[in-house]
C-alpha angles and dihedrals in degrees: 000000000000115000129229122191119199114204128197137166096178110036131070115251092245094050114149099245097036098046114017094036118026097026096044093051093048089054088052089053090054102257128140105239132201125179113206118188144158097214103080133029119234149069122238146128123245127178088350090303117123116225127197123174143166137180124225101193117158097359127136114245094010092172091060092045090051092050091050092047093052097044094048090049091050093051091050092051098034100201130192093215130031119194112198122201094199139028098259097055086057091057091046092051090050088054088051089047095052094041095057095033090225125142095243114166114232117205117191109208108204119199105141139059103254126221097008093067089061100034092052089070093053130076140208120353090345089063096053090045091053089050090052094044093044096055091050092055094044089049089052092047093052095051094042090056126093094209138359130228106199117195094212142006091246091070096047098084094067094053091048086059092048095048115358097189097045113125114237145163132210104243101177136193097265116151128247098248099209088070092057123075112203099244109176111194124266102234096173093096136068093248126101115197123198124191144190129180131183136051107352120220142129088247087061095050103278095135089044091054090048091050092047095049091049094047094048088051090055093042105043123064117265089245086068105086114213122199127183120195116198121186136175141044126313117242090220135016092234090062090063087083086086090073088069090042095056090048093054097059100075098252132117103262126187129188125193127182117232118281132186121294093255092055108035097084091065089068088062100041095108094040118118102190126024120203130218103162110150126179118235114272103155092267109055098056088059096044140085111223115226093217092065088072092042090054092045090051091056090050095248128156108240133209107198141165110276092236115150100251090055093044091061088056089044093055089057100038108030087207101165132306133315118224136189105253091208095052105073091182090056089053093049095045094049094048092051092048089055092047088050090051108046091174086065091058093048093048092049094053094049090049093053092047091051090049092053092047093052105032121354103058128115092246088077091054092043093058090047090053091048093053092046093053091048090053094048093046088051092053095060 
């Protein structure tokens, strides 16, 4: 049985893509899979997938410690293929490869905008140095890889510049359909239910959601019940103040802490309209949100930012409405228009579900992964 190791320095071991998608698919293909991470402490086996994690908080030279940890774990596991979720694990894997002089294949799984996602949190000269250093690391990771998995075509151009001849596949963020019950909204009541699930932060639209709920409560008659379902983890502790703010505006408000990938969709089953309205930050307008596909799989109408990557999916699926995230009037008027025309909500949800069943489902990605691994194995 061939072995595949999945390395991550930034994602939890039970991350949707790493564990429930890629790892489960590999098990289905007959591989022995081990996830190695530095985001959670522990060692266990789940769904026949081995997991080994360690934390390096408050240690001197954590980068060297991480390198040693990953290389040692790879030596113990001795995989034929390593899939890396960030640039640094690619470099660690390459060190392992040249150390043991073994023809291990390294796949770089690209789902983030590196180095922008790190540099955006820096300021002044440090920010520009982070961008420069990040591009160097990303360039090295790309060229040290045997193959690239790229989460969306919008990220492809950068990696064509880094390595024009590097072989790649688009392995997108499509949902595993078996975990999503088609739950079209019940529109025979006077209640409208909104929902959002994922990482919760102002940068991902939290303030917009709050203003929208508050405005709708003021604009709509009191006989119209409004419910907002919020699920996930807060990016910062300070942003938890919004729990009190939502409870203060005379709507029904539910907050659910994040649960596993197989279960989270149940939280949204009664929702009519799902929200993904992200303000501009230099990354979101060039990115395709994973949750768009999750909402579509549930058969929910979606209100989303009118960014170009989302427009491409919208033109195919017609899953709701796209709004200008910087034009609050546009957001409110489009929302009220949907509430006033329930058949549009129903139609959008059905459209999205059909599109996922036909096009945007994980089985498409799974078959591409299987083909790639067979090709890499044959090239030994």
